[in-house]
N, C-alpha and C positions, 0 to 999 in steps of 0.2 A: 827563633827561626824552625822553632819543631812544633808550635804551637799550628804554627801555619803547613805541619805536612800534612793534611790531610785533602792539600788543594796541588799535590805530585802529580793526580792525573792529568788538572789541567795543562800543568806545565809539560809535565811529556807528551803530551799529545800536540799541543803547540808544537812543541821541538823535533818533534820526529816529523812531522808534520813540514816541518819550513827545510828540514833534513831534504825531504823527497822532494819538494819542487823544485830548491836551490839545486841539488846535485843535477835535476833535469832540467834545470833553465842554464846551466853550466853544461852540459851532454848537448845541446839544440845548439848553445852559440858556437860551440868548437865544430859541431857537424857544417854549419852554415858561417861560418865565423868570415872565408871569402866575401860574401854577398855583405854581412850585416856592419861590414868594418867599413864599406862604403860610406855608410850612414856619418853624418857625425853626430859628437857627443854618442856612440851609441851605446858609450857603458852604460845612459841611463836607464839601459831596462833590466839595472841589477840592483839598483834602491827602489824603483817604479815596480821592481817584480816583490821584494820585500815586502812593500805597502800592499799589495795586491795578496801575500798571500795570508798574509797579517789579516787581513779585512775578513776570508775569507776565514782562516782556524778561532777567530776570536767571537764571527756568529754559531759557528758548530759548536761551541766552546762555549756556549750561553744555557743552554740543557743540564749539560753532567754539572755547572756549577750551581742548577737553584735545584737539583737533587740532591749534592754533597750537603750542603750548606741547610735545608728545610727539612729531609729527612731523617728519622731520629736515629741514635746509634745501636736499635736492635736490630735495624733493618738493613744492615752493616753488610749481610751475606749477598740479599739481591741487590741493593746500589754498586755494590764493590760486579757484579757478573754482567747487571747493563753496563758500569761504563768497560768493560774489556769489549765486551760487543757490539756496543758503539763506538767504541774507541777505532777498530777493528773493521767494524765495515764498513766507517767513512775513510781511516787508511789507506784499504785495501783499494775502494773507491777512488781515491785519490792517483794511490801508485800504478792504475789498471788505466787510467784516461794519459795517464803522460811518458808509461811504456808503448803509450798506442799512437802519439801524438808524432814520431821524426819521421814515421812513413805517409801519416795522413799532410801532415805541414810537406814533404816531398811535393802529395801529388797536388797538393789545394793550394798553396805558399800560405797558411793559415795555419791556424791552431785547433782542434777538432771545434765542430759545430753545430746546425741543425741537420746538415749532410751526414754528422756523423751519426745521430738519432737517427734521420731517415733509414740508415741502412737496417736496424735495428723491424725497421719492419716487414727487411724482403731477409730475416734471414739464409735461407733455400741458397737462392741466389751469391748472397754476401759472402757465406761461406765458401761457396767456390769459387768466388774469385780470391778470394783469402789465400784457401789453400795453395792455388795458382800464381799467386803473384807475389805473395807476404808469407811462402813457406817455415824459411828461416827465422824472421821477424816473430811470428805466431811460439815457435817452437821456444828462443831466448826469451819470449813474454812470458809465457805461460813455466819456463825454467826455471825461470827470476821471481816469479808468483808463489810458484811451490815453494820454492827454498825458502822464502820470508814468510808464509803461511808456519812454512815447517816450525820454524823458531820461534815468532811467537807466541802462537801453542804454547812451542814447549816450556818458553821460556821468560816469555813475554808481558804472562800475563798481569803479574804482579805491577808490575813497568806500572799499571793502570788503577790499582786497588789505591782508595782512601782508607784512612784509618779515622779510631774512635778521636773524636774532640769533645769541648766542651759546647755543648752545645749554644750557649750564651753566646759565647765568644763566637764561631759562627755568626749568628746573626748580627752581632758587632757591626765583625770585620764584609758581610757581604755585601753593603753599598760601593765601599772601594771598589771591592771586584770585579760587582753591575760598573761602576765604572770607568774601572782598566777595562773589560770587553767594550760597554761601549762604546769607548774614545776609540778599541781597535776596531774596531766592525767599521765606523761611520770615516776613522779615519783624518777624524776634522770637527771639531765643536763650535765652528763658525759658518764653514756651508750648511746651506739650507736645503743640497742638489746630495742626493744618493750618488753613493760612488757607479762608477757605473764604467766601459768599455776603453771609452773615450782618455780614459782618464792616464791610459796606457798611451798615446797617442805624444807621437817625441817630435814623429822627421813624416818622409813622404813615400818610406817603406811600409807598407802594408805586416807584410814580414817580423821586421824591426820592430815594428809596434809590436804583435801581440806575443812576442817572446818575454815580452814585461808582465803578459799574465800568466795564467795559470789554466792547466787546460781544465780544470774541475769546475771553475769559474767560466769559463766561457760553452760544457754543455751544461752546465746547470743554465745559465739563462737566455743560450738555445732552447732550453725547456721550457721555461717561465715563457720565454716570448711565445708558445706556442697557441697560452691560453689567450694573447691577443690577440692572432694574426683573421679570429672573427670566423666566421661560422655560412658565408654565400649560401648556404645553399638555404639561409632560415626564411629568405622571399622566397624562394619557388625554388622548381629542377631545372634547366635547359640542355640542351643539347651542344656541344662544345661549336659545333660546326655551325650551328644557328646561329649561336649568341656570335659570332666570329661575324657572320653577313648583316645580323641586324648592326655591330658596331659597323661596320665598313660603308654604312647606309647615310652614319652622319659626319662623314667625314671626305677633304674635296682631295681626293684622290680618285684616278679610272683605274682600273682592277689589273691593265698592263703594265703601272705604277709600283705595284709591289713582286719583291724583291726576292724574296724566300721565304720555303713556306713551313720551316721548322720556325722561323720567327714572324709568326700570322700577321703583323700591322709590320713591319720592316719595308720602308718607298721612299721612294726620294724624292724630295724639296729641293726643287729648282730657284733660285730667286726670282729678283724680276731683272738684274742686267750683272751678269761676273764682274768684279774687280779684281785687277790689278791687286793693288794692296788691301784684303780685306779689313771689317771694321773692328773693330775693339768692340765688346759687350759691358753692358755695367746693370747691374742688376740691385737695385733700392729698395730690400723688403723694409714696411713699416708693420713695427709690434704694433698691432687693434687699432689701426688707423681704420674706421667704417666710415659709409659715407655722411654720414648724421653728423662728422664730425667736418666735413668741408663745407667749406664758403658758398664756388660752384658749384656743388653736386646738389644746392637746396640745405646743407647742414649751418650747420653753427659756422659765425664766424671768425672763424678758429686756425684758417689755413692763407691766409696773404699772401704768399710764398709759393705755395701748390698752386693757385688761382691763377698766379702771374705767370708762371711757367708751362703753364698747361698750357698756353697761348703760344708757345714760341714751339709748340708738336701738336700731337690730335691725342687728346681726351677720351679716358673710356667714360662716358657716365651711366652703360649700363651693367655693369662688372659685377660677376656674384664669382665671390669664392666656393670651396669648393668643402669646409669645413670651418672647426671653430675654433683649431688649436695650430699651436708656428708650426709642427712637424707639418700637421697634413697642408699648409704654405705652403710651405716649400716644399712638397715633396709637386704640385701641382706647379709654382714656380721651374724650379729647375728642373725637374723630371719630366711632365707635364704627364702624369702617371693618375688616369681613375681614380675616382673615390671608392670610399666602400667601407660597411662595418668592421675591418681589421684595420688595426695599428697602421697608424704611417709609415711606409717602406724607410721612413731614418731610422725607424728602431725597431726593425725584426730585424731578424737575424738571416734571414734567405736573403734578403739586400745590400748589404755588406761590401758586395764584390760582383764585382760582374753585371749591374744593373744600370740601366740608362739617365745617362742627367747632361745637360748640356757643359758641363766642365769636361766630359766625358767624348763628346761628338766634338768639340774644341779642340781639347788636347791633342787627337787625331789631325785635327787642321794645323796645327804649330803655334796654337796660344802659350799661355803663359795663365794659368786658372786658380784663383785664389779664394778665398773666405774671409772676409775681415767683418771681424765682430768687440766692440768693445766689454761682454761678460765672458766668460769661458766655456770655450767652444766645447766641453765637455757635457752640458747641456741636455738633456732630451738625445743624446746619442749622438750629434752634430759632429763633433769630431771623426765620428767612429764610421760612416754613412761617408761622410764628403771623403774623406781620408782610402779610403776604397772604391772611389767612383765615381776620379778622375780630377779633384780637389788638388794639387800640389804643392800649395802653401794656405796654411792654416796662420791666419793671425789674428790673436785673439790677449784679452786682458794684463796674460804673462810675455807680452810681447811690449804695451803697452809697458807694462812696468818697468821693462831692459832697456829700453832703447833712449833714457836720459833725459829723455824730455820732458816736457812743464803739457801740464794737459788739464781743461777747465776743471772735469771735477769724475769723482768716484763716488758712484753711489751701490745701493744694496746686489742693483745687477748685472754693476761694471761703470765705466766710462762712457760718460755720453755723449750721446749724438753730434755734440756738439764738435769732441774728442774721434769719435770716428770718420766724420768724414775729413778732419786736419789732419789724421793718421792713411784714412784711404787715398787722399791726394798727396802725400807726396808717396805714397807707394806707388800711383798711378805715374806719378814722374819720374822715378825711377826703372822704369820697363823700355823708356827712349821709343825706338820705333818697333821694340818687338810687338804682335798683336794681342792682346790680353783679352782675361773674360773674369769678372770679377764678380761675389755676391756678396753685397752688402747690409750686415740685417741692424738696423737700431732695436734700443730697448729704454730709452725711455717713456715712453707714453707707457710705463705697466707699471704698474702700483709697488711701491707707492710714492712714484710720480714724482723720482727726485730730480733735480735739474739742478744750475748754476744760478746765482741769485742776480735780477741785472740785466738778463736779456731780454725780457718780454715784457709786457703790460698784463701782470695778469688780466685774464677773464672772469675770474674768481677771486675772493678777497681773500679765502686760505688758498695759502703757496702749492697746496699736494692736490692738488681733484686730477681729476682726469681731462678735464676741458683744461686746463693752466700747461699741464705735460704735454697735452695734444697739438698746443699754440707753440709750447718749445723745439718738442719735434721738428714740427713746419718755420721752425728757426731756420733749426738745425739741415733742413733740406735746401734753405735760398741761401747758408753760408758756403754749403756745399758748392753748387752748382757757381755763384759768386766764385770762390778759389780755380773749380772749372776752368772756366771760360779763358781766365788769363793764361792757362797751359798750351802745349801745341796739340796734346791728348785728345784737346775737346775737340776740334774739329773732326777727327776721326772717330768718335767714339758714337755707338748707337746709348740712348738712356732710358731707363724705366724706371720709375718713382710708383709701385704701386703697394697696399698691404698685404697683409698676410692673411688676415681674417679682421672681423672688429671687436668690438669690448663684447661685455658680459654678455653672452646672446640665448636670448628669452624672447618668452611672445604668448600667446593665448593658440597660436594655430600647434601643428603638431611639426611642422617645421618654419622657426616665423623664418621666413623668408626677405624682410625688412631688414632684417640683422645679417645678411651674407652678401647685402649690399656692400660693394669696397672701391672705391677710388685708385685711376691711375693713369700716368698719360708715358709716353714713350718721346724723345727729340732724339735729333742728331740730323747725321745728312739722310736728304732722300726722303723725309719721316716729314712728311705735309703739315705744316703749321697754321696754325689756329683750326685745324681743325677738329670737329666733334663727329668718334662714333658713342652710334647711341641706339646700334641695336644689340638684344639681348647675347651674352656672353658669358663665357667664361674664363678661370685661372685657369683652365689646362690648354684655354687658344691663346696664349697669352707666347710660353716659348716659342712657336713653330711660329708665332705671328713677329717674332725677335730675330730669327734665320734666316726672315726669309729677307731682313733688313743690310744684311753685312754682308753680300755680297759675293757668296761662294754657296756651290749645291752642299747639300747634306743629305746620307741615308741616315732616320731616325724608322724607328717605333712609337711615335707619338702620336693619340687619335685625335688629337684637338684640332683646329681649323687655322692655316693664317689669315686671320681674320680683316689685311691689305688690300685679300684680292676675293674674300668674300660671293660670290655671286649674291645682287640683290633679294632671288626667287628662295635663296636658303633660305629656312627659317631659323631662330634663333635659337641656340640650346642652352642649356646650365645644370650641373649635378652637382647637388651640397648635398651632404651627410650629416644627420644633426646623433650624436647619439649613436644609435642602432636604427635610427630611420633614414631615411634615404629618400632624397624628393628627384625624379626626374622631370626637367620642366621644356616646353617647347615655343614659344611665344608664350600667352597668355594661363596654357594647359598643364599642369604640371600632379604628375602621377609619384605619391605618397606612399611608399613598400614599409609598413613595420615588418618585428621577425613574426614569422608562424601568424599573420592575418593575411586579408582577402585584400589588394593593392584598392586602394580608392583617389578615385580623381576630382578638383579641382581646378573652378576659374577665377583667374588670380588677377584682383583690383587694388594696384595702390601698394605693392604688395604685403599689405596688413592684413588686408580684406579676400579669404578664402572661402568662394563659393562653388559648394557640393555640385557636382555633374553626375552624368551616366559616364562608367569607367569604358574608354578606348582600350578593347583590349589587345589589338595592334602598336597602340603605346605602351601600353603596361609593359606587353611581351620586351618591345626598348628595354626598357628604364630595366626588365630584368638583366636583358643581354647586359648590359655597358653591369652592373657588380659581377655578375659571372666570370664576365671575359678581366676583369680586376682580379679576382683569385686564378683564375688559371693561370693568366698570367703571370703570375708571383709563386707560385707553387713552381708549375713548372720552368720557371729560370726563363721565360722566354717575353722579357724582357730588358731588349739588351741590343749593341750590335754585333755584326758579326766582328770578329777576331782575324 
């Protein structure tokens, strides 16, 4: 063991870090004990917390491990000086944000996040507010920090000193050290997905979930997310009032319908008729099901079930997704939010709580709300976003594994679509007469295209192909409705089957518009049967259309249109974000905006041919207004309901 004494600084750094975060978590637990104990299995916050703390501390230990191993012994004085400064700096920051956490949690019901960083932008106002409202906390915090720093510099330096060791021995041991730190930082050797805040989600209480995190991680994650929030001014500048006015032109709402000046797009949507018993709503979101794979839309003959079922409701033949990632599709279908160069709001820090979703709106109307997924809900931060924005129940792979039932197939991305629909049907049956809303999300039509054998007649000879996976996904759609039609909930439910986006999006044009074409059909009571909606529409038009079928009025901030009642004189519109390029299409005219360049306009022919035309300045301003508005709504937290 003496030979390994040179690694003492790393061991001590991790131990001290764990001591700080664990004591802080215990303090927060007892501070909010009455609230936390109402959560089933609330004690999960401690093993989850240990895992998240180790992830953070192992990441921070990589650099010291490299220096200790590879710097020669003659540099020992420099190495020790660096180790002391590095260790003190990060442990001080960890301690500081943990000390700041209790008051922040009291105020915002979550650990420090982007709001914590936003305070740093306005030091004058914030310092004044803190001195008035949190004087005692500030005194205690600085007192503790002062005492810790005094003893750290007085007696703690040697705690992070390394010692001379045989250079060859250090090189031999390094692979083991690197592996242990890598394992600690990844917290898994099998998962392909990086750890994020969703890994701490185990309950429907956002506060309890965040206690399983540590505040340094949540602040660091918020800082990291800033770079993904995009710069909506990359396409140009526009006054906020003008941008709002231009977006409102495209909404089907009169000036007297808007209900709150502080939430610019909040307005009331009335149903066609008010129902005594509101309908349930089920969204079956299909991974990567582009129109090119759907027979009834002129694509490959891979979707006989979709084609047949679409005739029992309304088929959308000219619908376009807003982006190329699942989180962008979720953003459009669940929130109705405008696409922008920013990351999807599912992944952004400022939208993890209090952001409008269908689940939030329906929960306020007494609905049970859920997300059902065969994979791990922490992927792409989905669980965290859903948990903070109205989804009461998150059912994912862990629930499949723990319920004792036998399922058909578990692949790389989780349980198959066939298993998903079986689980969902059982879940919906359990709701009885309680109105419910659920988002189901498929996984099977995703590389590596795994599915159980014997379910379909393969389209391709090789089993694991996108075409065969699409065909299996379609088989599962058929199975879901076969099961649902036997149950009492079916006759009182509005269903939609819709894609999140297409498969690999590519093309010779600035924006490959044909690759944004997706299928959808709506089925249920009062939905026209054997009907086709063939006008140009966007994914963001889907959520307001769905709400209109439910039979109760809603107040929402969504800018999309109710396609079921759209005046034939109103021009169709679609908005598409392709990396950092935005396409704003009205009928066959599309304005394409690129960063720091003048917008271009094209005439669209058959989705694959774009013919350059003279720029319509007004249309270009409308395009810019939608992107500017998306950025403003997000940054100013104005895409929400009144509380």
